[in-house]
C-alpha positions as CSV (number, residue, x, y, z in Angstrom):
1,M,-2.4,-29.6,34.0
2,I,0.2,-27.4,32.4
3,H,2.3,-28.7,29.5
4,K,5.5,-28.8,31.4
5,K,3.9,-31.0,34.1
6,I,2.5,-33.3,31.4
7,K,5.9,-33.7,29.8
8,E,7.4,-34.5,33.2
9,M,4.8,-37.1,33.8
10,A,5.0,-38.6,30.3
11,A,8.8,-39.1,30.8
12,R,8.1,-41.5,33.6
13,Y,6.4,-44.1,31.4
14,A,8.2,-46.9,29.5
15,K,8.3,-46.4,25.8
16,F,9.4,-49.0,23.3
17,V,10.2,-48.7,19.6
18,E,11.1,-51.8,17.7
19,W,11.2,-53.1,14.2
20,S,8.3,-55.3,13.1
21,D,9.2,-57.8,10.3
22,Q,5.5,-58.5,10.0
23,D,4.5,-54.8,9.4
24,H,7.8,-53.8,7.7
25,C,8.1,-50.7,9.9
26,F,8.9,-49.5,13.4
27,I,6.2,-49.7,16.0
28,G,6.2,-47.6,19.1
29,R,4.3,-48.6,22.2
30,C,3.7,-47.3,25.8
31,P,1.8,-50.3,27.3
32,E,1.0,-48.5,30.6
33,I,-0.9,-45.7,28.8
34,M,-2.3,-46.9,25.5
35,S,-3.0,-50.3,23.9
36,G,-2.3,-49.2,20.3
37,G,1.0,-48.1,18.8
38,I,2.6,-45.6,16.5
39,H,3.9,-47.0,13.2
40,G,6.4,-45.6,10.7
41,P,9.6,-46.2,8.7
42,D,11.8,-43.8,10.8
43,E,12.7,-45.0,14.3
44,S,13.4,-41.5,15.7
45,R,10.2,-40.1,14.2
46,V,8.2,-42.9,15.6
47,Y,9.7,-42.3,19.1
48,A,8.9,-38.6,18.8
49,E,5.3,-39.3,17.8
50,L,5.0,-41.8,20.6
51,C,6.1,-39.3,23.1
52,Q,3.6,-36.8,21.8
53,A,0.8,-39.4,21.8
54,V,1.6,-40.3,25.5
55,E,1.4,-36.7,26.5
56,E,-2.0,-36.3,24.7
57,M,-3.3,-39.5,26.4
58,L,-2.2,-38.2,29.8
59,E,-4.0,-34.9,29.1
60,L,-7.2,-36.8,28.2
61,I,-7.0,-39.0,31.3
62,H,-6.5,-36.0,33.5
63,A,-9.3,-34.0,31.8
64,D,-11.6,-37.0,32.4
65,G,-10.8,-36.8,36.1
66,Q,-9.3,-40.3,36.1
67,P,-6.2,-41.2,38.1
68,L,-3.0,-41.6,36.0
69,P,-1.7,-45.2,35.8
70,E,1.3,-45.9,38.0
71,P,4.5,-46.0,35.9
72,L,6.2,-49.3,35.7
73,A,9.4,-47.9,37.2
74,A,7.5,-46.8,40.3
75,K,6.0,-50.2,40.9
76,K,7.6,-52.5,43.5
77,F,8.4,-56.0,42.5
78,S,9.1,-58.9,44.9
79,G,11.3,-60.8,42.5
80,K,8.9,-63.8,42.7
81,F,6.0,-65.0,40.5
82,V,4.2,-68.2,40.1
83,L,4.5,-70.0,36.7
84,R,2.1,-72.8,35.8
85,M,3.2,-75.3,33.2
86,E,2.5,-78.9,32.1
87,P,4.0,-81.5,34.5
88,A,6.1,-82.9,31.6
89,L,7.7,-79.6,31.0
90,H,8.3,-79.2,34.7
91,R,10.1,-82.6,34.7
92,R,12.1,-81.8,31.6
93,L,13.3,-78.4,33.1
94,A,14.2,-80.1,36.4
95,A,16.2,-82.7,34.5
96,K,18.1,-80.0,32.6
97,A,18.8,-78.1,35.8
98,L,20.1,-81.2,37.4
99,A,22.3,-81.9,34.4
100,A,23.6,-78.3,34.6
101,G,24.3,-78.7,38.3
102,E,21.9,-75.9,39.2
103,S,18.7,-75.5,41.1
104,L,15.6,-75.3,39.0
105,N,15.2,-71.7,40.0
106,S,18.7,-70.7,38.9
107,Y,18.4,-72.7,35.7
108,C,15.1,-71.0,34.7
109,T,16.3,-67.6,35.7
110,R,19.5,-68.0,33.6
111,T,17.4,-69.3,30.7
112,L,14.9,-66.4,30.8
113,V,17.8,-63.9,30.9
114,K,19.0,-65.3,27.5
115,A,15.5,-64.9,25.9
């Protein structure tokens, strides 16, 4: 695969760079492509190195004849998922939703958006 095509493909994958208080540096990740991360003190440099690492991983995956993972942005989501929890937590959330005058679904969605 030519370098231009690799760069185009790499741009489709989600990349995250965030500060880690535990590691005292920025950590860059692309969870769809690699499990590890890029570390460093400079956010923009970590991002640049992350982009390069993603391109290299895509080249390796392609060279091995493996299919490329589907980018998160291309995946279809229904807007629904099942969440299992302890019955006591379920009861407590239902009570909080009732007190807020909301359905349990609306209450949980609003709470998750805040997180």
